[in-house]
Residue frames relative to the residue before (quaternion, step in Angstrom):
aa qw qx qy qz dx dy dz
M 1.0000 0.0000 0.0000 0.0000 0.00 0.00 0.00
S 0.2891 -0.7806 0.5387 0.1298 3.54 -0.75 1.12
D 0.6813 -0.4692 0.3675 0.4250 3.51 -1.35 0.12
A 0.6247 0.5463 -0.3350 0.4463 3.57 1.08 -0.67
D 0.6295 0.5359 -0.3245 0.4596 3.56 1.10 -0.74
V 0.6577 0.5045 -0.2982 0.4733 3.55 0.99 -0.90
T 0.6518 0.5090 -0.3085 0.4700 3.57 0.99 -0.85
D 0.6521 0.5138 -0.3157 0.4595 3.58 0.99 -0.81
I 0.6541 0.5011 -0.3071 0.4762 3.58 0.96 -0.83
A 0.6487 0.5131 -0.3164 0.4645 3.58 0.99 -0.82
A 0.6490 0.5158 -0.3100 0.4655 3.59 1.01 -0.81
Q 0.6414 0.5110 -0.3135 0.4788 3.58 1.03 -0.83
T 0.6465 0.5286 -0.3146 0.4513 3.57 0.98 -0.84
M 0.6766 0.4839 -0.3011 0.4662 3.56 0.93 -0.84
M 0.6343 0.5186 -0.3330 0.4667 3.59 1.04 -0.68
V 0.6563 0.4884 -0.3153 0.4809 3.60 0.95 -0.79
A 0.6459 0.5177 -0.3231 0.4587 3.58 0.99 -0.80
A 0.6593 0.4968 -0.3049 0.4750 3.59 0.97 -0.78
K 0.6519 0.5182 -0.3030 0.4634 3.56 1.00 -0.88
V 0.6853 0.4832 -0.2796 0.4677 3.60 0.97 -0.87
A 0.7138 0.4611 -0.2557 0.4609 3.56 0.96 -0.84
A 0.5318 0.6945 -0.3885 0.2896 3.59 1.12 -0.61
P 0.6844 0.4783 -0.3401 0.4326 3.69 0.72 -0.82
I 0.6757 0.4798 -0.3088 0.4667 3.61 0.91 -0.80
L 0.6835 0.4802 -0.3000 0.4607 3.60 0.88 -0.90
L 0.6577 0.5002 -0.3183 0.4647 3.59 0.94 -0.78
T 0.6259 0.5285 -0.3361 0.4647 3.59 1.05 -0.70
A 0.6613 0.4946 -0.2982 0.4786 3.56 0.94 -0.90
L 0.6406 0.5266 -0.3180 0.4595 3.58 1.01 -0.80
L 0.6914 0.4848 -0.2858 0.4531 3.57 0.83 -0.96
V 0.6860 0.4638 -0.2929 0.4780 3.59 0.87 -0.90
G 0.6344 0.5234 -0.3314 0.4624 3.60 1.01 -0.73
F 0.6468 0.5148 -0.3189 0.4635 3.56 1.01 -0.78
L 0.6734 0.5023 -0.2894 0.4587 3.55 0.91 -0.95
I 0.6569 0.4878 -0.3091 0.4847 3.59 0.99 -0.79
S 0.6377 0.5136 -0.3274 0.4715 3.62 0.99 -0.74
L 0.6337 0.5196 -0.3243 0.4725 3.55 1.02 -0.76
F 0.6488 0.5096 -0.3006 0.4785 3.56 1.02 -0.86
Q 0.6640 0.4958 -0.3070 0.4680 3.61 0.96 -0.85
A 0.6470 0.5080 -0.3259 0.4659 3.59 1.00 -0.73
A 0.6761 0.5004 -0.2992 0.4506 3.56 0.99 -0.80
T 0.7778 0.3442 -0.1674 0.4986 3.59 0.98 -0.85
Q 0.3375 -0.7705 0.4612 0.2824 3.59 1.33 -0.22
I 0.3935 0.6611 -0.5183 0.3735 3.58 1.09 0.78
Q 0.0697 -0.8188 0.5698 -0.0075 3.58 -0.53 1.18
E 0.2433 0.7618 -0.5516 0.2371 3.56 0.54 1.17
A 0.4554 -0.7205 0.4545 0.2588 3.59 -0.74 1.05
T 0.6651 0.5067 -0.3076 0.4542 3.57 1.01 -0.80
L 0.5490 0.6193 -0.3910 0.4027 3.59 1.19 -0.43
S 0.7253 0.3908 -0.2441 0.5116 3.57 1.07 -0.63
F 0.6732 0.5333 -0.3066 0.4104 3.58 1.03 -0.68
V 0.6948 0.5030 -0.2865 0.4268 3.57 0.78 -1.03
P 0.6897 0.4435 -0.3239 0.4719 3.69 0.72 -0.80
K 0.6319 0.5249 -0.3420 0.4563 3.58 1.04 -0.72
M 0.6431 0.5138 -0.3187 0.4699 3.59 0.97 -0.79
I 0.6543 0.4993 -0.3139 0.4734 3.61 0.97 -0.79
A 0.6738 0.5021 -0.2991 0.4521 3.57 0.89 -0.91
V 0.6538 0.4950 -0.3171 0.4765 3.58 0.97 -0.77
S 0.6288 0.5261 -0.3318 0.4666 3.60 1.04 -0.73
L 0.6540 0.4974 -0.3042 0.4820 3.56 1.00 -0.80
A 0.6372 0.5126 -0.3283 0.4727 3.59 1.02 -0.76
L 0.6452 0.5087 -0.3218 0.4704 3.58 1.01 -0.72
L 0.6487 0.5083 -0.3212 0.4665 3.57 1.02 -0.74
V 0.6821 0.4932 -0.2832 0.4596 3.57 0.98 -0.89
T 0.8043 0.3087 -0.1358 0.4893 3.58 0.81 -1.01
G 0.4128 0.7540 -0.4494 0.2430 3.60 1.23 -0.09
N 0.6502 0.5137 -0.3215 0.4582 3.60 0.93 -0.82
W 0.6508 0.5086 -0.3050 0.4741 3.59 0.99 -0.86
V 0.6416 0.5308 -0.3151 0.4554 3.58 0.94 -0.92
L 0.6702 0.4932 -0.2927 0.4710 3.56 0.88 -0.94
S 0.6804 0.4790 -0.3142 0.4570 3.61 0.87 -0.80
E 0.6159 0.5291 -0.3443 0.4713 3.60 1.09 -0.65
L 0.6790 0.4892 -0.2948 0.4613 3.58 0.89 -0.87
V 0.6467 0.4996 -0.3184 0.4805 3.59 1.01 -0.82
S 0.6478 0.5135 -0.3250 0.4593 3.60 0.93 -0.85
F 0.6642 0.4945 -0.3149 0.4639 3.61 0.90 -0.83
T 0.6587 0.5039 -0.3150 0.4615 3.56 0.95 -0.80
Q 0.6497 0.4990 -0.3219 0.4746 3.60 0.96 -0.79
T 0.6344 0.5153 -0.3292 0.4730 3.62 0.97 -0.75
L 0.6647 0.4949 -0.3131 0.4639 3.57 0.93 -0.84
F 0.6664 0.4785 -0.3068 0.4826 3.62 0.96 -0.78
D 0.6225 0.5275 -0.3461 0.4631 3.61 1.08 -0.59
Q 0.6809 0.4855 -0.2742 0.4748 3.59 1.07 -0.71
L 0.4982 0.7106 -0.4049 0.2880 3.59 1.16 -0.50
P 0.6880 0.4633 -0.3345 0.4473 3.67 0.69 -0.85
A 0.6429 0.5177 -0.3265 0.4605 3.59 0.99 -0.78
L 0.6606 0.5090 -0.3043 0.4604 3.58 1.00 -0.79
L 0.6812 0.4830 -0.2913 0.4667 3.57 1.00 -0.75
D 0.6100 0.5548 -0.3486 0.4457 3.62 1.16 -0.51
R 0.6482 0.5527 -0.3200 0.4147 3.60 1.13 -0.54
T 0.5166 0.6691 -0.4257 0.3228 3.62 1.16 -0.11
């Protein structure tokens, strides 16, 4: 396995991680922004006002995208295991 192979696998791993984390992170970002906007407009500074809706929204995002996330991770793992013999032969 060469340095280029390791770099390619690391790049693929980071892309899959970003793709899988994006729906949850974007949901938390959007809900957090909307709650902050609401708090700034109403001057209500309650910590649970931002935490509870964000937790609910992230849970819903996990429920909605969970099947897709799992299939992406399984597909990536199967691809990596399929590449393993070819990578080991290059040593």
